N, C-alpha and C positions, 0 to 999 in steps of 0.2 A: 776628586778624580773620577769616581764611579759615575757621578751625575754628568760629568763632561763627556764620558764615553757614550752613555746612553743617548745624550743629545746629539752627538756626532753621528751615531748609528741611525738615529731617527731621521736626521736631515739627509743622510745618504740614501736611505730607503725611500723617502719622499721624492728625492731628486730622481732616483732610478725609476720610480713608478710614473713620473711625469715624462721622462725622456723616452721611454719605450712606447711603442704603439700598442693600443688596446687589442687584445686577441678576443676573437669570438669563441666562447666556450660552449660546448654542446650544440653547435650549429649543425643543421641537417640539410643545408642547401635550400634551393628555391621551393616555395610551396607547391604541392601537387594539385593539379586541377583536372578534373574529368570533364571533358567537353560534353554538353548535353546531346543525347542521341535521339531523344523523342520516344524511346521505348521505356516501358516500366522496368525499373531497376537496371536499366542498361542492357537488358536481354532481348535479343531479336526474336520475333515469333518463329516457332519451328514450322517446317512444312507439314502439310496435312498428313495425319497418320503416325507421326512421331511423338514420343513422350519425352518430356524433359527429365534429365538425370538429376537426381537429388544430390545436394552437397553432403559432405560427411556429417555436418552438425545438424542437419534438418530433422532427421529421425529422432535424435536425442531431444531436440527442442520441442517437437510435437508431443513426444511421450511425456516429457517433463511438464509441459504447459497443461495439456489436457488431463494428464494423470493427477496433477495437483488440484485442478479444478474439480475433478471427480472426488478426490479425497476430501476437499473442503465441503463439497455438497453433502457427502455422507456425514461428515462431522457436524455440520449445521443441522442436519435432519435429526440426528440423535443427541443434540445438545440438551442438557438438562434445563428444565423450565425454572428460572430463578426470578420470575416476576413477583412483585409485591402482592398482586392480586391472588396468585396461586398460593403464596404463603399465608395470606390472610384467610382465604377460604379453608385451608387445611387447619389453621389455628382455631377458626370459629367452629368447625366440625368437632375438633377435639374437646373444646370447652363445653359445647352443647352436650356431647356424649358423657362428659364427666359429670354434668348436672343431671343427666338422665332425661334430657329433652330431645325431641325429635328434630332432625335437621330439615326435613322437607316442609314446604309451605303448603298449608291446606286452607283454602278459602272457606270462611264460615258463611252460612246462609244469612246470618243476621247483618253481616257487613254489606251495606249497599252504598253505591256512589251517591254523593250529595246531588240534589237537584240543581240544575243550572239557575243562576240568578236571572231575574227579569231584566235587570239593567247592569251593564258592566261599567266599571270605572276606569 
């Protein structure tokens, strides 16, 4: 009996959905189209001597954009040096100092460059 009721209900719902016309949900009308005017951002040039009035959001945008650029530049300038070369140089200095050797290179007078060979291969 219960299965027969659910089947009858299901067929009624399917029939109802087929018989009614489909509604457009969340429709917003025809698409909006701005006709091209030939001006940059659709703003007409002002007469000579007049200044353009800023929109409310422009000051916040400029402060946020250039402020974050300045903050990033300062952060990058003071960023710690984490390169492998810097680490290796520091480690080599520490190991040489632990052995009691000097870090600076001193050219000895006995070391001379080899004479160039007469024929090269």
